[in-house]
C-alpha positions as CSV (number, residue, x, y, z in Angstrom):
1,X,-129.7,73.0,-46.7
2,X,-126.1,71.6,-47.1
3,X,-124.4,68.4,-46.1
4,X,-121.0,67.2,-46.5
5,X,-119.2,64.1,-46.1
6,X,-115.5,63.1,-46.2
7,X,-114.2,61.2,-49.0
8,X,-113.6,57.5,-48.4
9,X,-110.5,56.1,-50.5
10,X,-110.8,59.6,-52.6
11,X,-114.0,58.7,-53.7
12,X,-117.2,60.9,-53.4
13,X,-120.0,59.7,-50.9
14,X,-123.2,60.2,-49.6
15,X,-124.7,58.6,-46.4
16,X,-128.4,57.8,-47.0
17,X,-130.7,56.1,-44.5
18,X,-133.1,53.5,-44.6
19,X,-136.3,52.1,-43.1
20,X,-136.5,48.7,-42.2
21,X,-139.6,47.3,-44.0
22,X,-142.0,46.0,-41.4
23,X,-140.4,47.5,-38.1
24,X,-139.9,51.5,-38.5
25,X,-136.4,51.1,-37.5
26,X,-133.6,53.0,-39.9
27,X,-130.3,51.4,-41.0
28,X,-127.7,54.1,-42.4
29,X,-125.2,53.0,-45.7
30,X,-122.5,54.9,-47.6
31,X,-123.2,54.9,-51.1
32,X,-120.5,55.9,-53.8
33,X,-121.6,59.2,-55.3
34,X,-121.7,58.0,-58.9
35,X,-122.9,60.7,-61.7
36,X,-122.2,57.9,-64.1
37,X,-124.6,55.5,-63.2
38,X,-127.3,55.5,-65.0
39,X,-129.3,58.6,-66.5
40,X,-131.3,61.2,-65.3
41,X,-134.1,59.0,-66.3
42,X,-133.2,55.6,-65.5
43,X,-135.5,53.5,-64.1
44,X,-133.8,53.6,-60.6
45,X,-132.0,55.6,-58.3
46,X,-130.1,53.5,-55.9
47,X,-127.8,50.4,-56.2
48,X,-127.5,47.8,-53.5
49,X,-126.9,44.5,-52.1
50,X,-129.5,41.9,-52.2
51,X,-129.8,41.5,-48.6
52,X,-130.1,45.2,-48.2
53,X,-132.6,45.4,-50.9
54,X,-134.4,42.2,-48.9
55,X,-134.5,44.4,-45.5
56,X,-135.5,47.7,-46.9
57,X,-137.5,46.5,-49.9
58,X,-141.4,47.7,-49.4
59,X,-142.6,46.2,-52.7
60,X,-141.3,45.0,-56.0
61,X,-140.7,47.1,-59.0
62,X,-139.6,46.3,-62.2
63,X,-136.5,44.5,-63.2
64,X,-133.6,47.0,-64.5
65,X,-131.5,45.5,-66.9
66,X,-127.9,47.2,-65.9
67,X,-125.0,47.7,-68.4
68,X,-121.2,49.0,-68.2
69,X,-119.3,48.0,-64.6
70,X,-122.2,46.4,-63.4
71,X,-123.8,44.4,-66.2
72,X,-127.1,41.7,-66.5
73,X,-131.0,41.9,-65.2
74,X,-131.6,42.9,-61.6
75,X,-134.8,42.5,-59.6
76,X,-135.5,46.1,-58.1
77,X,-137.8,47.1,-54.9
78,X,-139.1,50.3,-53.5
79,X,-137.4,51.2,-50.3
80,X,-137.7,54.6,-48.6
81,X,-134.6,56.5,-48.3
82,X,-133.8,59.3,-45.9
83,X,-131.0,62.2,-45.6
84,X,-132.3,63.4,-42.1
85,X,-129.9,66.4,-42.3
86,X,-131.5,68.0,-46.0
87,X,-135.0,66.9,-44.0
88,X,-135.7,64.6,-47.2
89,X,-137.5,61.5,-47.5
90,X,-138.9,59.4,-50.1
91,X,-139.6,56.5,-52.0
92,X,-136.9,55.5,-54.5
93,X,-136.3,52.3,-56.7
94,X,-132.5,50.1,-55.7
95,X,-131.7,47.5,-57.9
96,X,-130.5,44.4,-55.9
97,X,-127.2,43.4,-56.6
98,X,-125.1,40.5,-55.4
99,X,-122.7,42.8,-52.6
100,X,-119.4,41.3,-54.9
101,X,-120.4,43.7,-57.7
102,X,-120.3,46.6,-55.4
103,X,-117.5,49.5,-54.5
104,X,-115.1,48.0,-51.6
105,X,-116.3,49.0,-47.9
106,X,-119.1,50.6,-49.4
107,X,-122.8,49.7,-49.2
108,X,-124.2,50.3,-53.2
109,X,-124.1,53.1,-55.7
110,X,-126.1,56.5,-55.3
111,X,-127.1,56.6,-58.8
112,X,-127.4,60.2,-61.3
113,X,-131.2,60.1,-61.0
114,X,-131.0,60.4,-57.1
115,X,-127.8,63.0,-57.0
116,X,-129.4,65.1,-59.6
117,X,-132.5,66.0,-57.0
118,X,-129.9,67.9,-55.5
119,X,-126.9,70.6,-56.2
120,X,-123.8,68.3,-55.7
121,X,-120.1,68.8,-55.1
122,X,-117.5,69.5,-53.2
123,X,-118.4,73.2,-52.6
124,X,-115.3,74.7,-52.7
125,X,-113.7,71.6,-50.2
126,X,-111.4,69.2,-51.9
127,X,-111.6,66.6,-49.1
128,X,-115.7,66.3,-48.9
129,X,-118.6,65.5,-51.2
130,X,-121.8,67.2,-50.6
131,X,-125.9,67.6,-51.6
132,X,-127.7,70.5,-51.4
133,X,-131.3,70.9,-51.5
134,X,-132.9,72.6,-55.0
């Protein structure tokens, strides 16, 4: 299965649904698809705003040290993330950063560890970015 999203300001994005902790409602967030964020074995999958981590967080995870564009030690939480079109729901680790560190007009970053669990790319359409189940 495959899903494609329009580029946002010429940047690749993915839309992920998050379950609000404690009430089961879902909220959709648009995240920058950044294969340069972290490694395949990084201790995190996503980078989200602190407010979202408080809203979606199931339990605390070990703090994460980030370097490069966002640097410093930040708290992390386990969240439930879904991409319904791919029939995917999983628990992942999200790093909580101040929203000023996030890309303009986006809610966070899908890091390489998250993206690497899919086939990803434009699949022949230069105006889109997509994920496909392995």
